[in-house]
C-alpha positions in Angstrom: -4.1 18.6 -6.5 -4.4 15.6 -4.2 -7.3 13.2 -4.5 -9.1 14.4 -1.4 -9.0 18.1 -2.6 -11.8 17.3 -5.0 -14.2 17.3 -2.1 -12.6 19.2 0.7 -9.6 21.7 0.5 -6.3 20.4 1.9 -6.1 23.1 4.6 -9.4 21.9 6.1 -8.1 18.3 6.1 -4.9 19.3 7.8 -6.7 20.9 10.6 -9.4 18.3 11.1 -7.6 15.0 10.4 -4.0 15.4 9.2 -3.4 11.7 9.8 -6.2 10.9 7.2 -4.1 12.5 4.5 -0.6 11.4 5.4 -1.4 7.8 6.3 -1.7 7.1 2.5 2.0 7.9 2.1 2.8 4.8 4.2 3.6 2.0 1.8 2.4 -0.7 4.2 -1.0 1.1 4.6 -1.4 1.3 0.8 -0.4 -2.4 0.4 -2.9 -3.6 3.0 -5.7 -1.3 2.0 -5.0 -1.4 -1.8 -8.6 -2.0 -2.9 -9.9 0.8 -0.7 -7.2 3.2 -1.9 -8.1 2.4 -5.6 -11.8 3.0 -4.9 -10.9 6.3 -3.2 -9.0 7.6 -6.2 -11.7 6.3 -8.6 -9.5 3.6 -10.2 -11.9 0.7 -9.4 -15.6 0.6 -8.4 -16.6 -0.2 -4.9 -17.5 -3.8 -4.3 -21.0 -3.0 -3.2 -21.6 -1.5 -6.6 -20.3 -4.6 -8.3 -22.5 -6.7 -6.1 -25.6 -4.8 -7.3 -25.0 -5.6 -10.9 -23.7 -9.2 -10.8 -26.2 -11.9 -11.5 -25.7 -15.1 -9.7 -28.4 -17.2 -11.4 -30.3 -18.0 -8.1 -33.7 -16.5 -7.6 -34.5 -17.8 -4.1 -31.4 -17.2 -2.0 -33.4 -17.3 1.3 -34.0 -21.0 0.8 -30.3 -21.9 0.4 -28.3 -23.3 3.3 -25.1 -21.5 4.5 -22.7 -23.9 2.8 -24.4 -23.5 -0.5 -24.4 -19.7 -0.1 -20.7 -19.7 0.7 -19.9 -21.9 -2.4 -22.0 -19.5 -4.5 -20.1 -16.5 -3.1 -16.7 -18.1 -3.9 -17.8 -18.9 -7.4 -19.1 -15.4 -8.2 -16.3 -13.5 -6.4 -13.7 -15.4 -8.3 -15.3 -14.5 -11.6 -15.4 -10.8 -10.6 -11.9 -10.1 -9.3 -10.1 -13.0 -10.9 -9.0 -14.5 -7.6 
């Protein structure tokens, strides 16, 4: 069973969007969209779910300037994904 068959049978996908299935066989697509593929097959959580649970230690984000927000984002995202 392919990953998408959990939700919709393959014969329906083949009629509606055959490219949506077979595009994932392309190594370049899988390389460029690796995170999305891993989310789709339930190997990693979606980033918006991670963002909901990560505490950043700042209570009043509205008062921070853009540069400070970007610095904070870099600091937090590096600790989440190890980049």
